[in-house]
C-alpha positions as CSV (number, residue, x, y, z in Angstrom):
1,M,0.0,0.0,0.0
2,S,1.4,3.5,-0.9
3,D,2.5,5.7,1.9
4,R,1.3,8.8,0.0
5,P,-1.6,10.7,1.5
6,R,-5.0,10.9,-0.1
7,R,-4.9,13.0,-3.3
8,I,-6.1,16.6,-3.2
9,G,-9.1,17.3,-5.6
10,S,-8.2,18.9,-8.9
11,A,-10.9,21.5,-8.5
12,V,-9.5,22.4,-5.1
13,L,-6.0,23.0,-6.5
14,F,-7.3,24.8,-9.6
15,P,-10.8,26.3,-9.0
16,T,-12.5,27.8,-12.0
17,D,-16.1,28.6,-10.9
18,H,-15.5,31.0,-8.0
19,P,-13.0,33.7,-7.1
20,V,-9.7,32.4,-5.8
21,R,-8.9,33.2,-2.1
22,P,-6.4,36.0,-1.7
23,R,-3.7,33.7,-0.4
24,D,-4.1,31.4,-3.4
25,M,-3.7,34.1,-6.1
26,I,-1.3,33.6,-8.9
27,G,0.4,37.0,-9.8
28,R,-1.3,40.4,-9.7
29,A,0.0,41.3,-6.3
30,D,0.8,44.8,-7.6
31,D,-2.8,45.2,-8.8
32,V,-4.1,44.3,-5.3
33,D,-1.8,46.7,-3.6
34,R,-2.5,49.5,-6.1
35,T,-6.3,49.0,-5.7
36,A,-6.1,48.8,-1.9
37,L,-3.9,51.9,-1.6
38,A,-6.3,53.9,-3.8
39,L,-9.4,52.9,-1.8
40,L,-7.7,53.4,1.6
41,G,-6.6,56.8,0.4
42,G,-10.1,57.9,-0.3
43,G,-10.2,57.3,-4.1
44,N,-12.8,55.5,-6.1
45,V,-11.7,52.8,-8.5
46,V,-13.3,51.4,-11.7
47,M,-12.3,47.9,-12.8
48,A,-13.6,46.7,-16.2
49,G,-12.9,43.6,-18.2
50,P,-14.3,40.4,-19.5
51,R,-15.8,37.8,-17.2
52,R,-13.5,35.2,-15.6
53,I,-10.2,37.1,-16.0
54,G,-9.8,37.6,-12.3
55,K,-11.4,41.0,-11.5
56,T,-13.4,39.7,-8.5
57,T,-10.3,37.8,-7.2
58,V,-8.2,41.0,-7.3
59,A,-11.0,43.1,-5.8
60,D,-11.6,40.6,-3.0
61,A,-7.9,40.6,-2.2
62,A,-7.9,44.4,-2.1
63,L,-10.8,44.4,0.3
64,D,-8.9,41.9,2.5
65,V,-6.0,44.4,2.6
66,C,-8.4,47.2,3.5
67,R,-9.9,45.1,6.4
68,K,-6.4,44.4,7.7
69,E,-5.9,48.2,7.8
70,A,-9.1,48.5,10.0
71,A,-11.4,49.7,7.3
72,Y,-15.0,48.5,7.1
73,T,-16.0,46.7,3.9
74,A,-19.2,45.8,2.1
75,K,-19.6,43.8,-1.1
76,V,-22.7,43.5,-3.3
77,D,-22.9,41.7,-6.7
78,L,-25.6,43.4,-8.7
79,F,-26.0,40.2,-10.7
80,D,-27.6,38.7,-7.6
81,C,-30.0,41.5,-7.0
82,T,-33.5,41.4,-8.6
83,D,-34.3,45.1,-8.1
84,A,-33.3,48.2,-6.2
85,G,-35.0,47.0,-3.0
86,A,-32.9,43.8,-3.0
87,L,-29.7,45.9,-3.7
88,A,-30.5,48.2,-0.8
89,H,-31.2,45.3,1.5
90,L,-28.0,43.4,0.7
91,L,-25.9,46.6,0.9
92,A,-27.3,47.5,4.3
93,L,-26.7,44.0,5.7
94,E,-23.1,44.0,4.4
95,L,-22.5,47.4,6.0
96,L,-24.1,46.5,9.4
97,A,-22.2,43.2,9.5
98,N,-19.0,45.2,10.2
99,R,-20.1,45.5,13.8
100,P,-19.5,42.1,15.5
101,P,-22.8,42.1,17.5
102,L,-24.8,42.9,14.4
103,R,-22.8,40.4,12.3
104,R,-23.7,37.6,14.7
105,A,-27.4,38.7,14.9
106,I,-27.7,38.9,11.1
107,G,-25.9,35.6,10.6
108,D,-28.0,33.8,13.1
109,A,-31.2,35.2,11.6
110,V,-30.2,34.3,8.0
111,R,-29.2,30.8,8.9
112,A,-32.4,30.2,10.8
113,G,-34.6,31.7,8.1
114,R,-35.9,34.4,10.6
115,S,-36.6,38.1,10.0
116,V,-33.4,40.1,10.1
117,L,-35.4,43.1,11.3
118,G,-36.6,41.0,14.2
119,A,-33.1,40.0,15.1
120,L,-32.0,43.6,15.2
121,R,-34.6,44.5,17.7
122,T,-32.7,42.8,20.5
123,S,-31.0,44.9,23.2
124,A,-27.6,44.1,21.8
125,T,-28.4,46.0,18.6
126,L,-30.4,48.9,20.0
127,R,-27.4,51.2,19.6
128,A,-27.3,50.7,15.9
129,R,-30.9,51.8,15.5
130,R,-30.2,54.7,17.8
131,D,-27.0,56.1,16.3
132,L,-27.4,55.0,12.7
133,G,-31.0,56.2,12.4
134,E,-34.4,54.5,12.6
135,E,-34.7,54.8,8.8
136,L,-32.3,51.9,8.3
137,E,-35.3,49.7,9.2
138,I,-36.6,50.1,5.6
139,T,-33.4,48.6,4.3
140,I,-33.1,45.6,6.6
141,D,-36.8,44.7,6.2
142,L,-36.8,43.2,2.7
143,G,-40.5,43.5,2.3
144,R,-40.4,47.3,3.0
145,A,-37.3,47.7,0.8
146,E,-39.0,46.2,-2.2
147,A,-42.2,48.2,-1.5
148,E,-40.2,51.5,-1.5
149,P,-37.0,50.6,-3.4
150,M,-35.7,54.1,-4.1
151,K,-36.2,55.2,-0.6
152,A,-34.5,52.1,0.7
153,L,-31.6,52.4,-1.7
154,D,-31.1,56.0,-0.7
155,S,-31.0,55.0,2.9
156,A,-28.6,52.2,2.3
157,L,-26.2,54.4,0.3
158,R,-26.2,57.1,3.1
159,L,-25.7,54.4,5.7
160,A,-22.1,53.9,4.6
161,Q,-21.0,57.4,5.6
162,R,-23.1,57.4,8.8
163,L,-21.4,54.2,9.8
164,A,-18.0,55.6,9.0
165,E,-18.6,58.7,11.1
166,R,-20.0,56.8,14.1
167,D,-17.3,54.2,14.3
168,E,-14.5,56.4,12.9
169,R,-13.5,54.0,10.2
170,R,-13.0,54.3,6.5
171,V,-15.7,52.3,4.6
172,V,-15.0,50.6,1.3
173,V,-17.9,49.5,-0.8
174,F,-17.4,47.0,-3.6
175,L,-20.2,47.0,-6.2
176,D,-19.6,44.1,-8.6
177,E,-21.1,43.7,-12.1
178,F,-22.0,47.4,-11.9
179,Q,-22.8,47.6,-15.6
180,D,-26.1,45.9,-14.6
181,I,-27.2,49.3,-13.3
182,S,-28.0,50.1,-17.0
183,S,-30.3,47.1,-17.3
184,G,-33.4,48.9,-16.1
185,R,-34.4,46.4,-13.4
186,F,-33.2,48.8,-10.7
187,G,-35.2,51.7,-12.1
188,D,-34.2,54.5,-14.5
189,P,-30.4,54.2,-14.9
190,E,-29.8,57.9,-15.2
191,T,-31.8,58.8,-12.1
192,L,-30.1,56.0,-10.2
193,T,-26.6,56.9,-11.2
194,R,-27.2,60.5,-10.3
195,R,-28.3,59.5,-6.9
196,V,-25.3,57.2,-6.4
197,R,-23.0,60.1,-7.3
198,A,-24.8,62.6,-5.2
199,V,-24.7,60.4,-2.0
200,F,-21.2,59.2,-2.4
201,Q,-19.9,62.7,-3.2
202,R,-21.1,63.7,0.2
203,S,-19.5,60.7,1.8
204,P,-15.8,61.7,2.4
205,D,-15.1,58.6,4.5
206,V,-16.4,56.2,1.9
207,S,-14.5,54.7,-1.1
208,V,-16.2,52.7,-3.8
209,L,-14.8,50.0,-6.1
210,F,-17.0,49.6,-9.2
211,A,-16.3,46.4,-11.2
212,G,-18.0,45.3,-14.4
213,S,-17.6,42.6,-17.0
214,I,-19.0,44.5,-20.0
215,E,-16.2,46.9,-20.6
216,H,-17.8,49.3,-23.1
217,L,-20.8,49.7,-20.8
218,M,-18.6,50.5,-17.8
219,R,-16.7,53.1,-19.9
220,D,-20.0,54.5,-21.1
221,L,-21.1,54.9,-17.5
222,F,-17.9,56.6,-16.2
223,G,-16.4,58.2,-19.3
224,P,-18.7,60.7,-21.2
225,T,-19.0,64.1,-19.6
226,E,-22.7,64.0,-19.8
227,R,-22.9,60.9,-17.7
228,A,-23.7,61.3,-13.9
229,L,-20.7,59.1,-13.0
230,S,-18.3,60.8,-15.4
231,Q,-14.8,60.8,-14.0
232,F,-16.1,59.6,-10.6
233,G,-13.5,56.8,-10.4
234,S,-10.1,56.1,-11.9
235,F,-10.0,53.2,-14.3
236,Q,-7.6,50.4,-13.4
237,E,-6.7,47.7,-15.8
238,L,-5.5,44.3,-14.6
239,T,-1.9,43.5,-15.6
240,P,-1.3,40.3,-17.4
241,I,-0.1,37.3,-15.4
242,T,3.4,36.6,-16.6
243,I,4.7,33.3,-17.8
244,E,7.0,33.1,-14.8
245,E,4.1,33.8,-12.4
246,W,2.0,31.1,-14.0
247,A,4.8,28.6,-13.9
248,Q,5.6,29.3,-10.3
249,G,2.0,29.3,-9.2
250,I,1.1,26.0,-11.0
251,R,4.1,24.2,-9.7
252,K,3.3,25.5,-6.2
253,R,-0.2,24.2,-6.3
254,L,0.8,20.8,-7.7
255,K,3.3,20.5,-4.9
256,R,0.5,20.5,-2.4
257,D,-0.5,17.2,-3.9
258,Q,3.1,16.0,-4.2
259,T,2.8,16.3,-7.9
260,T,5.2,17.7,-10.5
261,I,4.9,18.7,-14.1
262,S,7.6,18.3,-16.8
263,D,9.0,21.5,-18.4
264,D,7.7,20.7,-21.8
265,A,4.2,19.9,-20.4
266,L,4.2,23.2,-18.5
267,D,5.2,25.1,-21.6
268,R,2.4,23.4,-23.6
269,L,-0.2,24.1,-20.8
270,L,0.7,27.8,-20.8
271,E,0.7,28.0,-24.6
272,L,-2.8,26.5,-24.7
273,G,-4.1,28.7,-21.9
274,E,-2.9,31.8,-23.7
275,G,-2.7,33.7,-20.5
276,H,-6.5,33.6,-20.0
277,P,-6.9,32.8,-16.2
278,R,-9.9,30.5,-16.4
279,T,-8.8,28.6,-19.4
280,T,-5.3,28.1,-18.0
281,M,-6.7,26.9,-14.6
282,L,-9.2,24.6,-16.3
283,I,-6.7,22.9,-18.5
284,A,-4.4,22.5,-15.4
285,Q,-7.3,21.1,-13.4
286,Q,-8.1,18.5,-16.1
287,A,-4.5,17.5,-16.6
288,H,-4.1,17.0,-12.9
289,L,-7.3,14.9,-12.9
290,Q,-5.9,12.8,-15.7
291,A,-2.8,12.2,-13.6
292,I,-4.9,11.1,-10.6
293,E,-6.8,8.6,-12.8
294,E,-3.5,7.2,-14.1
295,L,-2.2,7.0,-10.5
296,R,0.8,9.2,-11.4
297,Y,2.4,12.1,-9.7
298,E,4.0,13.7,-12.7
299,I,2.1,15.5,-15.4
300,D,3.6,15.0,-18.8
301,H,2.9,16.5,-22.3
302,A,0.3,13.8,-23.1
303,M,-1.7,14.6,-20.0
304,V,-1.8,18.3,-20.8
305,V,-3.2,17.4,-24.3
306,A,-5.7,15.1,-22.6
307,G,-6.4,18.0,-20.2
308,L,-7.4,20.2,-23.2
309,D,-9.8,17.6,-24.5
310,R,-11.3,17.1,-21.1
311,A,-11.6,20.9,-20.6
312,L,-13.5,21.2,-23.9
313,A,-15.8,18.4,-22.9
314,A,-16.4,19.9,-19.4
315,E,-17.3,23.2,-21.1
316,Q,-19.7,21.7,-23.7
317,L,-22.9,22.7,-21.9
318,R,-21.6,26.2,-21.2
319,H,-20.6,26.6,-24.8
320,Q,-24.0,25.5,-26.0
321,Q,-25.6,28.0,-23.7
322,Q,-23.3,30.7,-25.0
323,L,-24.1,29.7,-28.6
324,D,-27.8,30.2,-27.8
325,R,-27.0,33.7,-26.5
326,I,-25.0,34.4,-29.7
327,R,-27.9,33.3,-31.9
328,S,-30.4,35.4,-30.0
329,S,-28.1,38.5,-30.0
330,S,-28.6,39.3,-33.7
331,R,-29.6,37.7,-37.0
332,Y,-26.1,37.1,-38.1
333,G,-24.6,36.6,-34.6
334,E,-23.6,32.9,-35.1
335,R,-22.2,33.4,-38.5
336,M,-20.1,36.3,-37.4
337,A,-18.9,34.6,-34.2
338,I,-17.7,31.6,-36.3
339,R,-15.9,33.9,-38.7
340,V,-14.2,35.8,-35.9
341,A,-13.2,32.5,-34.3
342,A,-11.9,31.0,-37.5
343,G,-10.0,34.1,-38.7
344,A,-12.2,34.4,-41.8
345,E,-13.3,37.3,-43.9
346,L,-15.8,39.1,-41.6
347,Y,-17.8,41.0,-44.3
348,Q,-18.1,38.3,-46.9
349,G,-21.6,38.2,-48.3
350,L,-23.0,40.7,-45.8
351,K,-23.7,44.4,-46.0
352,P,-21.3,46.4,-43.9
353,Q,-24.1,47.5,-41.5
354,Q,-25.3,43.9,-41.0
355,A,-21.8,42.7,-40.1
356,S,-21.2,45.8,-37.9
357,R,-24.5,45.2,-36.0
358,A,-23.6,41.5,-35.5
359,L,-20.1,42.4,-34.2
360,T,-21.5,45.0,-31.8
361,A,-24.0,42.5,-30.5
362,L,-21.2,40.0,-29.8
363,R,-19.4,42.7,-27.9
364,D,-22.5,43.6,-26.0
365,I,-22.9,40.1,-24.6
366,G,-19.3,39.8,-23.7
367,V,-18.3,37.3,-26.3
368,A,-16.0,39.3,-28.6
369,E,-13.8,42.4,-28.4
370,R,-12.2,44.6,-31.0
371,A,-8.5,43.9,-31.5
372,G,-7.9,46.7,-34.0
373,Q,-9.5,48.9,-36.5
374,A,-10.9,46.0,-38.5
375,S,-10.0,43.0,-36.3
376,W,-11.9,41.2,-33.6
377,Y,-11.3,38.2,-31.4
378,I,-13.3,35.8,-29.2
379,I,-12.4,36.5,-25.6
380,D,-12.5,32.9,-24.2
381,P,-9.9,30.7,-26.0
382,L,-12.0,27.5,-25.4
383,L,-15.1,29.1,-26.8
384,R,-13.1,30.3,-29.8
385,R,-12.0,26.7,-30.5
386,Y,-15.6,25.5,-30.1
387,L,-16.9,28.1,-32.5
388,A,-14.1,27.6,-35.1
389,T,-15.2,24.0,-35.5
390,R,-18.8,24.9,-36.3
391,R,-18.5,26.0,-39.9
392,I,-21.9,26.5,-41.4
393,E,-20.7,28.1,-44.7
394,P,-17.6,28.2,-46.9
395,L,-15.2,30.6,-45.4
396,T,-12.7,32.8,-47.1
397,F,-9.6,33.3,-45.0
398,V,-7.9,36.7,-45.1
399,R,-5.4,36.1,-42.4
400,R,-3.8,33.1,-40.7
401,A,-6.4,31.5,-38.5
402,H,-5.6,32.0,-34.8
403,D,-4.1,29.1,-33.0
404,T,-7.3,28.1,-31.3
405,L,-5.8,25.8,-28.8
406,G,-5.6,22.9,-31.2
407,A,-2.2,22.8,-32.7
408,G,-1.6,19.5,-31.0
């Protein structure tokens, strides 16, 4: 019987479906420090980029630094909020949870399925209602918040500065997927963004980190001078994770499972991952899983190639769902996505406005981005490979097809 301990799960070593814990990050330490310093110094930060490239991981790590510097923090993902009332409710609970007695009361109520408002009527939390204002009740009672959403949201936004003043702490608010503010489900976007700016401008002890996965929408919210949030935060782009950082990080993770990877296998893995965080992690995950199944403790080149195939198979349902979104985005969405993926002539057989509308639609759903004046690319390397194999028409190639993860 082997003396080796039980193998560590591949998805534990290389998680792909949730943000990585700060201590497990690969690279981007400078991004974390720069973001945290800006927020602790009273600045607002705007972080925009495609999904699954590590924005939330960096933001979470920056908030962790802020907490270690005695700041209060609150995080709300707008994707999880159905309307302005839900947004107000979640933001208020996140803010109140910075006080230990309130955190315990809120946690106990949520776990037991009881009313949070009822839990905050206990003697241990009377001070909060006394010095933070009775109006906070509209935010912590979900029913009232949804009945009067704008009033509740206004109260929740102002609660951040009130809490900062009472407890003499800087408050850092992280609003993730902020581009959803333009969706209409929170109310009129222009009215709402004006209110957000008006409240936070009068909140000198509050810093805000706005993050979003549809970059052009984020730039439209914070760029044009006529927008309410124009220049309200400094844009921060994530720096690429270097080859050296990837190599060191992957080897370090594998070492936790007493596993190694050959140099040529690591080079191939990084080539296939193309620097895309989720793709690289998923191929590494699947290559490690292949090693476990073969009862081996060294990952070789063949296992990485197998890891690519396994990664594509694991993503099949997700790719089919994305294809459905592509098809519904515009009349020529699928045709244009395949052309972009395959490196084919984009405007062949289409009027310029038809092709342009299809490309814009692909950008709007976060599938494609412009790489130059007349060049586009599919953001996710695995999706690009999937699309490139779905040729539904003869394609005229005008440039060398991108190496879509399949040279081996």
